[in-house]
C-alpha positions in Angstrom: -70.9 -32.1 -49.6 -68.8 -31.0 -46.5 -66.8 -27.6 -46.7 -63.3 -28.3 -46.5 -61.5 -26.9 -43.4 -59.0 -23.9 -43.9 -55.1 -24.8 -42.7 -54.2 -22.0 -40.5 -50.8 -20.7 -41.3 -48.6 -21.5 -38.7 -45.6 -19.7 -39.7 -46.1 -16.2 -38.3 -46.8 -17.7 -35.0 -43.5 -20.0 -35.4 -41.6 -16.4 -35.6 -43.1 -15.1 -32.9 -42.5 -17.9 -30.7 -39.0 -18.1 -32.0 -38.4 -14.5 -30.9 -40.0 -14.5 -27.6 -37.6 -17.9 -26.8 -34.5 -15.9 -28.2 -35.4 -12.8 -26.2 -35.7 -15.2 -23.0 -32.7 -16.6 -23.8 -31.0 -13.4 -24.1 -32.4 -12.0 -21.0 -31.6 -15.2 -19.1 -28.0 -16.1 -20.5 -26.6 -13.0 -21.8 -23.1 -12.0 -20.1 -23.9 -9.2 -17.5 -21.6 -6.0 -18.2 -19.9 -4.1 -15.1 -18.3 -1.5 -17.4 -20.0 1.1 -15.3 -18.3 -0.3 -12.0 -15.0 -0.2 -13.9 -15.3 3.4 -15.1 -15.7 4.5 -11.8 -13.0 2.2 -10.0 -10.5 4.2 -12.8 -11.8 7.3 -11.6 -11.1 6.3 -8.3 -7.7 5.1 -8.6 -7.0 8.6 -10.6 -8.6 10.7 -8.0 -6.3 9.1 -5.6 -3.4 9.4 -7.5 -4.0 13.1 -7.9 -4.4 13.7 -4.0 -1.0 11.7 -3.3 0.6 13.7 -5.8 1.7 11.1 -8.6 3.2 12.4 -11.8 1.9 11.5 -15.0 5.0 10.4 -16.3 5.3 7.8 -13.3 2.1 6.1 -13.8 1.7 3.3 -16.6 -2.2 2.0 -17.2 -3.8 -0.6 -19.3 -6.8 -2.6 -19.4 -7.8 -6.5 -19.7 -11.1 -7.5 -20.9 -12.4 -10.4 -18.5 -15.4 -12.6 -18.6 -16.4 -15.5 -16.1 -20.0 -16.8 -15.5 -21.8 -14.9 -17.5 -20.0 -11.6 -16.2 -17.7 -9.1 -18.4 -15.6 -6.6 -17.1 -12.3 -4.5 -17.5 -9.3 -5.5 -15.1 -7.6 -2.0 -14.7 -3.7 -2.5 -14.1 -1.5 0.4 -12.7 2.0 0.3 -12.0 3.0 3.8 -10.2 6.6 5.2 -9.2 5.7 7.3 -5.9 8.1 8.8 -3.3 7.4 6.4 0.0 6.5 9.2 2.1 3.2 10.1 -0.1 1.7 6.3 0.1 0.1 7.2 3.0 -1.9 9.8 1.2 -3.1 7.5 -1.7 -6.3 6.2 0.0 -7.1 2.5 -0.8 -10.5 2.8 1.2 -11.3 5.9 -1.7 -10.9 3.4 -4.5 -14.3 1.8 -3.5 -16.2 5.2 -3.3 -19.6 5.3 -4.9 -19.1 2.2 -6.7 -22.9 1.0 -7.8 -22.4 -2.1 -5.7 -19.9 -1.1 -3.0 -20.8 -3.7 -0.8 -19.9 -6.4 -3.0 -15.9 -5.2 -3.3 -13.4 -5.4 -1.2 -9.6 -4.6 -1.0 -6.2 -6.7 -0.5 -3.2 -4.8 0.3 0.1 -6.1 0.6 3.6 -5.0 1.2 6.9 -6.3 -0.4 9.0 -7.9 2.3 11.6 -5.2 1.5 9.0 -2.4 1.9 9.9 -1.0 -1.5 6.8 -1.9 -3.4 3.0 -2.5 -2.3 0.4 -4.5 -4.4 -3.2 -3.0 -3.9 -6.2 -5.1 -5.4 -9.8 -4.5 -6.0 -11.8 -7.5 -5.6 -15.2 -9.0 -6.2 -16.4 -12.6 -6.4 -12.7 -13.3 -6.1 -12.0 -11.6 -9.5 -9.7 -9.1 -9.8 -11.0 -6.0 -11.1 -8.4 -3.4 -10.3 -4.4 -4.2 -9.5 -2.3 -1.5 -8.4 1.5 -2.1 -8.0 3.3 1.0 -5.9 6.9 1.3 -6.0 9.7 3.5 -5.0 12.8 4.9 -6.8 15.9 3.8 -3.8 18.2 6.0 -5.9 16.6 9.6 -5.1 17.6 12.0 -2.4 16.0 10.7 0.7 15.1 12.8 4.1 14.5 11.2 7.6 12.9 12.9 10.0 13.1 11.9 14.1 10.5 12.9 16.4 12.3 13.2 19.8 10.9 13.2 23.3 8.3 10.6 22.8 6.6 9.0 25.5 4.5 11.5 28.0 1.4 11.7 26.0 -0.3 9.6 23.3 -2.0 12.5 22.0 1.3 14.1 20.7 1.9 10.9 19.0 -1.3 10.8 17.4 -0.7 14.1 15.4 2.4 12.6 13.8 1.0 9.3 13.0 -2.4 10.4 11.3 0.3 12.0 8.8 0.8 8.7 7.0 4.5 9.8 6.9 7.1 7.5 7.7 8.5 9.1 10.4 11.0 7.6 13.3 10.2 8.0 16.8 12.8 8.5 19.6 11.1 7.1 22.8 12.2 8.4 26.0 12.3 5.3 28.6 10.8 6.5 31.6 7.7 8.8 30.4 4.2 7.4 31.4 3.3 6.1 28.0 6.9 5.1 26.9 6.2 1.0 26.6 2.4 1.7 25.1 3.7 3.9 22.7 6.6 1.9 21.7 4.7 -1.4 21.4 1.9 0.8 19.2 4.5 2.1 16.7 6.5 -1.4 16.6 3.2 -3.0 15.5 2.4 -0.1 13.2 5.7 -0.6 11.1 7.4 2.5 12.0 10.7 2.8 13.2 11.7 3.6 16.8 14.5 4.4 18.8 15.6 4.3 22.3 15.9 8.0 23.1 18.6 7.4 25.6 19.2 10.5 28.3 22.9 11.4 28.3 24.9 13.9 30.2 25.1 17.3 28.9 27.8 19.8 29.8 25.2 21.9 31.6 23.4 19.5 34.1 19.5 20.1 34.0 18.6 17.0 35.8 14.7 17.7 35.6 15.0 18.0 31.4 17.7 15.2 31.3 15.1 12.6 33.0 15.3 9.3 34.9 18.1 6.7 34.2 20.6 8.8 32.7 24.2 7.7 31.8 27.0 10.2 33.2 30.8 10.1 32.7 31.1 9.5 36.4 29.6 5.6 35.9 31.6 2.6 35.8 31.0 0.5 32.6 28.8 -2.1 34.7 26.6 0.9 35.6 26.4 2.1 32.1 25.5 -1.2 30.8 22.8 -1.8 33.3 21.0 1.5 32.5 21.3 1.2 29.1 19.8 -2.4 29.1 17.1 -1.6 31.6 16.1 1.9 29.2 16.1 -0.7 26.1 13.4 -3.0 28.1 11.4 0.1 28.7 10.8 0.5 25.1 10.5 -2.6 23.3 11.1 -2.9 19.4 13.2 -0.3 18.9 15.9 -0.5 16.0 18.4 1.6 17.5 19.5 4.5 20.2 20.0 8.2 19.9 21.2 10.3 22.6 18.9 12.7 24.5 21.0 15.8 25.5 24.5 14.1 25.9 26.6 17.0 25.1 29.3 15.9 27.7 28.6 12.0 27.4 29.1 11.9 23.6 32.3 13.5 23.9 33.8 10.7 25.9 35.5 8.1 24.0 36.0 5.3 26.8 31.9 5.5 27.4 30.9 5.9 24.1 32.6 2.4 23.3 30.8 0.9 26.3 27.4 2.1 24.8 28.5 0.6 21.2 29.5 -2.5 22.8 26.2 -3.3 24.0 24.5 -1.9 20.7 26.7 -4.2 18.6 25.5 -7.5 21.0 22.0 -6.1 20.7 21.8 -5.4 16.9 21.0 -1.8 17.1 22.1 1.1 15.5 23.1 4.6 16.7 22.1 8.0 15.9 24.2 10.9 16.8 21.6 13.6 17.7 24.5 16.2 17.3 24.3 17.9 20.7 28.1 18.3 20.6 30.6 19.4 17.6 33.0 17.4 19.3 31.2 13.9 19.5 32.8 10.7 19.1 29.8 8.7 18.3 30.6 7.7 14.8 34.1 7.3 15.8 33.4 4.9 18.6 30.7 3.2 16.1 32.8 2.4 13.5 35.4 0.6 15.7 32.8 -1.4 17.3 31.1 -2.8 14.0 27.9 -0.4 14.7 25.8 1.4 11.8 26.1 5.2 12.7 24.5 8.6 11.2 24.8 11.9 12.5 21.7 14.5 12.8 22.2 17.4 10.2 19.4 19.9 11.4 17.2 20.8 14.4 13.6 21.6 12.9 11.9 23.4 15.9 14.5 25.0 18.4 12.1 27.9 17.6 8.5 26.7 18.3 6.5 28.4 15.3 5.1 26.9 12.0 6.9 29.4 10.0 10.5 28.4 11.4 9.6 24.9 11.1 8.7 24.8 7.7 11.8 26.9 6.8 14.0 24.5 8.9 12.3 21.5 6.8 13.1 22.8 3.4 17.0 23.4 4.3 17.0 19.9 5.3 15.2 18.7 1.9 17.9 21.0 0.2 20.8 18.7 2.0 19.0 15.6 0.9 19.3 17.0 -2.7 22.8 17.9 -2.5 24.1 14.9 -0.4 21.5 12.3 -1.3 20.2 12.0 2.4 19.8 14.3 5.5 18.5 13.9 8.7 16.3 16.3 10.8 15.3 16.2 14.4 11.9 17.5 15.7 10.2 17.3 19.0 7.0 15.3 20.0 6.2 18.4 22.7 6.4 21.2 20.3 2.8 22.5 19.1 3.5 23.3 15.5 6.1 20.6 14.4 3.4 18.0 13.2 1.4 20.6 10.9 4.2 22.1 9.4 5.4 18.5 8.5 2.5 17.6 6.9 2.3 20.6 4.8 5.9 20.5 3.9 5.8 16.7 3.0 3.3 17.0 0.3 5.4 19.5 -1.3 8.6 17.5 -1.5 8.0 15.9 -4.8 11.7 14.8 -5.4 12.6 14.1 -1.8 11.6 10.9 -0.2 10.8 10.9 3.4 12.3 7.6 4.6 12.4 6.0 8.1 15.9 5.9 9.4 16.6 2.3 8.9 16.4 2.9 5.3 19.3 5.5 5.4 20.9 3.0 7.6 20.7 0.3 5.4 22.2 2.6 2.4 25.0 4.0 4.5 
């Protein structure tokens, strides 16, 4: 009699196979978590805010859980009130520092048309991993810093532009690099002015420079010279006087200047080289926006003096809502002093001159 074959117990084999299939499915199809990347992005944003001097009370944060194409991540959102003068210290590039797959991420930086807000996105595969909205408070005290005597050296200007502070640059029309500097600054979005030479009481023709306006000139000659100077510095938003203690006291001559500025849609800054200036009076009668300088920063070319003057200017801004200070591209210590003091001005916004004109 033949022996009956024993049936093998296939149940353990079934469960083993099922376990292998489930494990394989989990490995192949489970969502990939990028939490580590997100935590690093959060850390980078916070470090950038600290370096920029943002106050905790002015930062609103929240996270959103996201999933797409088997990828899971946290979208980091931040709304930040930060002085415009400190925006340059908030490094967008630093947000991608030391990410596990740094090369897979990119940045999108977009300013609002009114320049009062900036949106920064951290992107990967078209998805937003970080969304940062910088905004400024228009109601706080503002300090405008003008850098006079630009045009003779590109290196001098670089010392100021690398501060990443919204300074305003006044460019002499007949210097070696006047046009190049004007075009470069205009492309960067900085406010620029024609620093127009005008006759002073004590005439120093060498310091006054080429193409100056004098009180002996006819209306036609003044218009011709001013128009030619404007052509040398394209993209300017306004004009301020270089020297000019005599010319800016002359009502008839300043009316001629203002008539051309009105036609060109430009504003005027009175550099305040004379206590008897009629600039604001003639500007008002011509329909031209005009403000007056409050303080010179670097008549003494020392770092200590420039810092002292900057703090005085900031105090004026706190008291009056705004202040204007003038420094010079040709001074040795001015750029460094501005950079140091700007980081300490938490309650005063350094603003371009056009902002003050718009709020005037």
